[in-house]
C-alpha positions in Angstrom: -203.8 -131.0 193.4 -201.3 -132.1 190.8 -197.7 -133.0 191.8 -196.4 -130.1 189.7 -198.6 -127.6 191.6 -197.6 -129.1 195.0 -193.9 -128.9 194.2 -194.3 -125.3 192.9 -196.2 -124.3 196.0 -193.6 -126.0 198.3 -190.7 -124.3 196.5 -192.3 -120.8 197.0 -193.1 -121.6 200.6 -189.6 -122.7 201.3 -188.2 -119.5 199.8 -190.6 -117.3 201.6 -190.0 -119.0 205.0 -186.3 -118.1 204.5 -187.5 -114.5 204.0 -185.9 -114.4 200.5 -187.2 -112.5 197.5 -186.6 -114.0 194.0 -184.0 -111.3 193.4 -182.2 -112.2 196.7 -182.1 -115.8 195.6 -180.4 -114.7 192.4 -177.9 -112.5 194.2 -177.2 -115.0 197.0 -176.6 -117.8 194.4 -174.3 -115.4 192.5 -176.5 -115.7 189.4 -176.8 -119.5 189.4 -180.5 -119.3 190.1 -182.0 -116.5 188.0 -185.1 -114.9 189.6 -187.2 -115.4 186.4 -186.4 -119.2 186.3 -187.1 -119.8 190.0 -190.3 -117.8 189.7 -191.3 -120.0 186.8 -190.6 -123.1 188.9 -192.7 -121.6 191.7 -195.6 -120.9 189.3 -195.4 -124.4 187.8 -195.0 -123.0 184.3 -191.4 -124.4 183.8 -190.5 -128.0 184.1 -188.2 -128.8 187.1 -186.0 -131.8 186.7 -185.1 -134.0 189.7 -181.5 -132.9 189.4 -182.4 -129.2 189.4 -184.9 -129.8 192.3 -182.1 -131.4 194.3 -179.7 -128.5 193.5 -182.3 -125.9 194.4 -183.1 -127.7 197.7 -179.4 -127.9 198.5 -179.1 -124.1 197.9 -182.0 -123.5 200.3 -180.5 -126.0 202.8 -183.5 -128.3 202.8 -183.9 -132.0 202.0 -185.2 -132.6 198.5 -187.9 -134.8 199.8 -189.5 -131.8 201.5 -190.8 -130.9 198.1 -192.9 -134.0 197.9 -193.9 -134.9 201.5 -196.9 -133.3 203.0 -195.8 -132.0 206.4 -199.4 -132.2 207.7 -199.2 -136.0 207.2 -195.6 -136.5 208.5 -195.9 -134.2 211.5 -193.9 -134.9 214.6 -195.0 -131.7 216.3 -198.1 -133.2 217.7 -196.1 -136.1 219.2 -195.6 -135.4 222.9 -192.1 -136.8 222.6 -191.1 -133.9 220.4 -188.2 -133.7 217.9 -184.4 -133.5 218.0 -182.7 -130.4 216.6 -179.2 -130.4 215.1 -177.7 -127.4 216.9 -174.7 -127.4 214.6 -177.0 -126.7 211.6 -178.7 -123.9 213.4 -175.3 -122.3 214.3 -174.1 -122.6 210.7 -177.0 -120.5 209.6 -176.6 -117.6 212.1 -174.9 -115.5 209.5 -178.1 -115.5 207.5 -180.5 -112.6 208.1 -183.3 -115.1 209.0 -185.3 -113.9 212.1 -186.6 -117.4 212.7 -183.1 -119.0 212.9 -182.0 -116.4 215.4 -185.2 -116.8 217.5 -184.8 -120.6 217.5 -181.1 -120.3 218.4 -181.8 -117.9 221.3 -184.6 -120.2 222.6 -182.5 -123.4 222.5 -179.6 -121.6 224.1 -182.0 -120.6 226.9 -183.2 -124.2 227.2 -179.6 -125.5 227.4 -178.9 -123.1 230.2 -182.1 -124.1 232.1 -181.3 -127.8 231.7 -177.5 -127.4 232.2 -177.3 -129.3 228.9 -174.0 -128.3 227.2 -173.8 -131.1 224.6 -173.9 -128.5 221.9 -174.7 -130.9 219.1 -178.3 -131.8 219.5 -181.2 -131.0 221.6 -184.5 -132.8 222.2 -187.4 -130.5 222.3 -190.4 -131.5 224.4 -194.0 -130.7 223.5 -193.9 -127.8 226.0 -190.8 -126.4 224.4 -192.5 -126.5 221.0 -195.5 -124.7 222.5 -193.3 -121.9 223.8 -191.5 -121.6 220.4 -194.9 -121.1 218.7 -195.5 -118.2 221.0 -192.1 -116.6 220.5 -192.1 -117.0 216.7 -195.8 -116.3 216.3 -196.2 -119.4 214.2 -198.8 -122.1 214.6 -197.6 -125.7 215.1 -197.8 -126.5 211.4 -195.9 -123.4 210.4 -193.3 -124.0 213.1 -192.7 -127.6 211.9 -192.4 -126.4 208.3 -189.9 -123.7 209.3 -187.8 -126.3 211.2 -188.0 -129.0 208.5 -187.5 -126.6 205.6 -184.3 -125.3 207.1 -183.1 -128.9 207.7 -182.6 -128.3 211.4 -183.9 -131.6 212.5 -181.4 -134.3 213.4 -184.0 -137.0 213.6 -187.8 -137.1 213.9 -188.9 -139.4 216.7 -190.5 -142.7 215.7 -194.1 -143.0 216.7 -194.2 -146.7 217.2 
């Protein structure tokens, strides 16, 4: 698969994970990102500069490197030590009509109550936590990690060394 095709597919996947149509992207960006242009990027028929890729990723709230990294290779979900979520980033996105964000927020709030962990800034998720989230969100582990990473909700990914 060419890099152009990979980036195009990742762009579409990121937008779809946020439950946005092309028209909603145009509306939400107040016309900065025209639906026809974003659609052309997603089909790989229009060249996407690095600067534009960074701007579009910032609009989506995801790191630009997520367009180029294969989450299957860089997966932390299968690591029994889990990942660390930035709860501030999750709370900032609660005004978005994104079901996944609300489900994740509700779940981590429940975990905080169970653990009496009121730090409020970050939370380590254990493998068992991630397994429960896959059930709640009806996503497999790969889809779950993509949803978390694409929304830039990770504070750090645990080192596997």
